[in-house]
N, C-alpha and C positions, 0 to 999 in steps of 0.2 A: 672786131664779137659781141656777138649782144647773148648776154642770161634771162632768162627766164624768170626767175627766180625774183622776188621782191626784198628790197632786205629795208628794215627801221635801223638810223643813225639815232639815238638819241644825245638833243640837246649841242645837236648841228653848226650854232655858233660858233665853240670852244673851239680850241684850237689844236686840240687831237683828234676829232669830230670831222671840224672840214678836212683835215688831209685824210682821216677815210673815206666821205663822200667822197672826195675827189679822184681817190684810187677804183673808189666801186664804177665810178662812170665810166674811168680809163678802162674799165675789165667790160662794160656794158653790162654792170645790172642797174633793175631801175632800185629807185631810192627813195623814200617817205624820208624825213627827218620831222623831229619833233622840236618845238621852239615853247620857253613859255610864252612867249610873246613872239605874235608874226607881225609887227614890226619890227625884229631882225630880222628877215624875209630876204631883203636886200642885201644888207650886209654878207650875209651870207651868198647870196648870185658874185656880189662883187669879191669877196673872198677868192670863188670859183675860180672867177677870170683870170684875177691875178697868176691863179694855177692853170691856165690856158686852154681853159670849157667855157669853149660859147653856145653850144646846147644844151636846151638842161630842160626837152622833152620825157626825160625818164625821172625828172628830179619830182618833187611831189612835196607840199607843207604839213602842217595839222598843229594846232598851239595843245599844248596837255606840259603840266606841272606837276612835277614829279612831289608834291604834295598834296597834290588833289584826284582827286579819281578820276575825276573830268578827263575824255578823249582816250582814256587811253588803251579800250576798247572799239575802237572806231579804226587810231596810228595802227594799232596791230593787225588790224586784218588786210587777208591775202595776203601775210607777211609768210616770208619762210626761213631768214633770221633774224634775231637782235644783236646790236651792237650794240651793247648797251652802257656808252662812253659817259654821260651825263652825270657833275655830282653836284651837293650844293657847293655855294659859294661860300670863299672860307668869311669866315664870322670875327665880326673883333669882338665879341662879346666873352666873359668871364667866362661863362654858363658853358662848358661843353656839350651838355644837353639839347643846346639850341645847336650842332652841326650833327651830333651823331643820332637823332632822331630824326633827321630827317632823310639820311645818309643810308640807313636801316629802313625804315618807310618807306623811300623812293624804293631801292632793290625791292624788294618783296613787291610796291605794286608791279611795276615794271613786268616782276613775273608772274606771277599771277593772271596775269592783261599778256601774257606771253601763250600761258598753260591753256589761257580761254579760248584763243588762237587757233592751237594746234601748232604753233610754231616746232620748227623742227628743233634748231638749239638758238641759245644765246650765247655771248660771247660777254662778259663782263671784266670794264676794266678796272681794277682795283689798284696795289701801286706795293713797291719796294716796302713801307711802311708795314704791308701789314703781313708780311715774312720775315722780316730782314732785326729788325729792330733789337730782340732779346732772343738770338740762332737756337732756339729752339722748339720744338714743335708742344704746341699747344693742347696740355693731358686729356683724354680722351677724344681727340679731334683729327679726323682726315679726312682732304681733300676729296671733294666726289665722292664716289663707289668705288672706294678700295677690294678690292678684289683677295688679295693678301692679307687683308684681316681676317682675324677670325675667332673666338672666343672658344677656352675651353670648359670644358661644362663640368667638370668637374672640381677645380680649384677656385673657377670663376676669374678665373685673369684673361687682361687678352693679350696676346701675341698676336706681332704684325712680323711677319719674315718678307724681304723687298731683295729681289740682287738689281747689286748697281749698273744701269748701262753701258756704263762710262770703262768701269772696271774689271764688273765681273763679279764683281764678290759679293760674301750674302751675308746680311745683316737678319740676325735679331733681336727682339725684343720680347723683352715678358717680366709681370708681374711677380715679386716672391710673395705666396699670400703670407706665409709665416713669418716670414724675417720685415716686411715691407717694407723692400727693396726692389728699386727695379735696374738689372745687369742688363746691360748691352755690351752680344761680343762682338769682334769684327774679328775679320782675319786679312792679315796685311796680302798681298799676291804677289810685291816684289821681294819683302822679308820674309816671310811666311810665318811669321810670329801672329799674336793672338794680343786683343787687346778688350782687356774688361774694364766696363766701368758700373759704379753701382753707386747709390744714393740712399743716403742713412736717415730715415725718416725723423730718429731722433735726432739727431745736431745736425738734418738739411743741412752738410755739409755735403761736395761732390769728388767721391775718390774716385784718380784717374791714377792706375799702373800701368805703365811698358818694360816692356828688356827692354837694352838695346844688346843689339844685337853685335855690336865692333866690341866694345867691353864685356857685355856679357853681364851689366850691372841690373837693378831693377830701381827706380823710382819712382813714388807714389807723391803725387799733391795732391790736396782739396782745394775748396772752395771755387771751381775754376767753371768761370761761365761760359766762355767762350776762347776761344783761338782763333789768330789768327791767320793760320796755318790748315787750318779745317772751311771747307768752303762752303757758304752760305745757297742753300737748294731752296727748290719748289715746297720739301719737303719739312720747310723750317715754318714757324709760326710765330708773332710777336704776340708776347702777354699780354692786351689788354690792361693790364694795371701795371703796366712795364713803367718805372720812376723815369717821370722825365717825356715821356711819349703825351704832343700835341696832340688837342681835338681832332683835330684833320687824319694822324695817322691813328689812334684812335676812332678814329670812325670808320677813317677802310676795313681797318683789325672786324668790328663786329660788322660793319653792312656785308662784307664775303663770305663773312662764318656765315649771316643767318643764310644768303646765297645757298651755299652748300646742307644747309640743316631742310631747308624747301624742298631745296633737288632732292632730297635722301630722303624725306619722308612724302611729298607733295606732287613731286617733277612728273611724276609717270616718266612717257616715252622723254621727254622733252631732254633735253642737252647742256647741261652749261661747261664752257672750258670759260678761263679767267687766266689775263696777263697782267702783271705783275710790272708795272714799269719802272725802273729808278729816274734819276732825275732826270729830263726829258728837255733835248737841248736843241739845238739847228733850224730850219728857216723858216721862218711863221709866214703865211698866206693872210695873213688879217693882223687886228690889234691883237695883244699874249698881254693878259695879265697873270700870266702862270710864276705859282711864288717861287720856281726853281732859279724863271729870270731876273727876281729880286734880287738877286744875289750878284749877280754880273754887273745889275742897275750899281746898287752901290760899291762897288769896283771902282766900275768908270767912273761916276761920280765922286769917288774920291770922299767917301762916308767913314772906309774902314780904310785908318791911320797906320792898323798894322795887320795883320791876315793871320787868321792863327793856323795851325798845320794840320788842318781839316783832309780826309782824303775822301774825297766823291767818288760814288756811279754814274758814268752818264749813259746817252742812248741820244742817237738823232730821230726828231717826233714820224720821220719820214719810214723809219724803219717798226718804228710802235706800231703805225698805221697798218702795215706790211704783215708783222705780225697778227695783226687781229682777223685779216684778210684772211690767211694760211690757218687760223685756226678755226676761225666761221667757215672753212670748204672743207681740209683732211680733215675725216671719217675718226683716224687714230686722237685727234685735238680731244674731242667726247669725256670729259670727265678729268681733265684736267688741265691744273696749270702753269703757266709757261713765265719766268724772269727775261724780260725787255732792259740789254741792254750790251754796250761795246765792250770788247773783251778790253782787260786790263780796267787800270781807273788813274782816277786825277786827282790831283792835290789842289789845293787853295792859293799855295806860294807859288805851283807851275801854271796853273792859267794865269797869276797874273804876270809871271814867266814870258807866256807865252803870247796876252796880248801886247803886253809890250813889245816883243818883235815882231810881231806880224802886223799890228796897227798900233804904229806908238800915235798918231797925233788922236785918234780915240783914247789910247790909255795915258792922254799924259800927267791924269792925275787917283794913275794906279799906283797904293803903295809894294813896294819890297820885301818891307820888313815883315818880319816874320813873327808872333806874339810867341814865345817858351812855352810849351806844355803846362811848366809847372807854375809859369806868373798866367796861366789859363784858368787855371788850378784856385789859386787865390780871387781874381779878376771875377771868379761864377760865384762870389759869397755877399757880392754884393750890385753886380752887374747881369741881368738876364738873359740881354744875349750872351753874353762869357757862358754864361750857364748853359743857355740851348748850345751854344757851341764846342764845350768843354761834354757837355753828353755824347753828341758827333763823333767825340774823339774817341767815343770807345765801342762805335759799331762794326762788324766785320767788315770789311770793303772788300775781302776774300769771293767774287760772288762768281757762281759758273750760270751759263748762258746756253748751255752745253743741249740737252733737254731739248731746246726751241730747232736749239741746228741738226740732231738727232732724227728728229721727231717729227719735225713741218719744215725741217728745208730748208729755218733759215741761217739769214748771211746778214748779217749788218756792213750795211755798204758803208757806212763812215766808219769814222773812229774817235776817241776822245775830242784830239785835237778838233778835227773839222766841225762835231759836232757843238762846240764852243763859238766857235770862229764863225758859224752859218747863223748862231743867234744872234751874234753880236751883230755881225751885216746888216739883217734885216731891222735889230732896234734901231740903228742908224738910219735907216732911211727914214 
């Protein structure tokens, strides 16, 4: 099958971008890919050959750098779609602006050029870090053009009413101008109970009141930032000022927010869809320096003498590429975010046991010792790595992929275990 549409994929020599290009060529699309240097062209061709591609008559290359204006107009010429996968490389500098600035500027540079070229839709690769590290919405910001948002001209407040596609429940959020509090009322379809959450601006605590349907008692808890029983969804945003947030994750938050702001204010008819992947594993078509794989390298190399009990969400890289193409093709994806994650979660101790069981020779140095959370809490005071690990313990890993399944018909082809094992297999080649 051959498509007349041309697609620009940014950063074609990247691990995820090459899978996107591979799948686009398999589907018959004409693909143009940008590289910071055309010296990487042969690397791209080699990786595609590893994936079974032998004909390259529908693939072209252009040199374009996210930090420069040069060639982006030419890169977009004739393209109907753009998959903006490229991101600034991870910087070792302690100055976070050296990563955040290029990330935000790069996204805006791509969007501006796409608009000038009358591109129909841009699919942006963001990150789970842009939505899952605070488990709360950034005040005053919604993704895309939210048709459910309306302003109350009498009080000056904003009310957002949304129906949960999965449960059919209705949620209403409103700001009480008199008290300065935010009240959220939800009806539980199963029990018929009503829950109200209010934030007191004076004390800055959050009070949650629930009625127990079995006993009839009422419980009130305060200062509950996140609960592991509630799902993280595309409605959530990470606070860019979240304590412990890395420069990379912060850059992803601010770059995605800048993209939505551009679309809402300057985008015109151009559409935006965003993919928010969790930790990406699965097979690589070539060299892969992803930070996600760094964790596996440390496990296999024996650098971790004991393993913190950190839960993770993972996804196969092929499934992430597939989700990009679905978001590109499906009209319903316009103005939407989609979390890319396999079902469930897997912890570091579980990964260690998995490697020991399935790859005993390669996992000879993998430790099965587990660091208790209390010990990690003490270690964080003097060990930077322990500090990062301890921060990861607080992240809600009850993550929903229901939206991608419902709207785009996406189904992860692999599970947590197969994604991990496939990544290790290619690392060992």
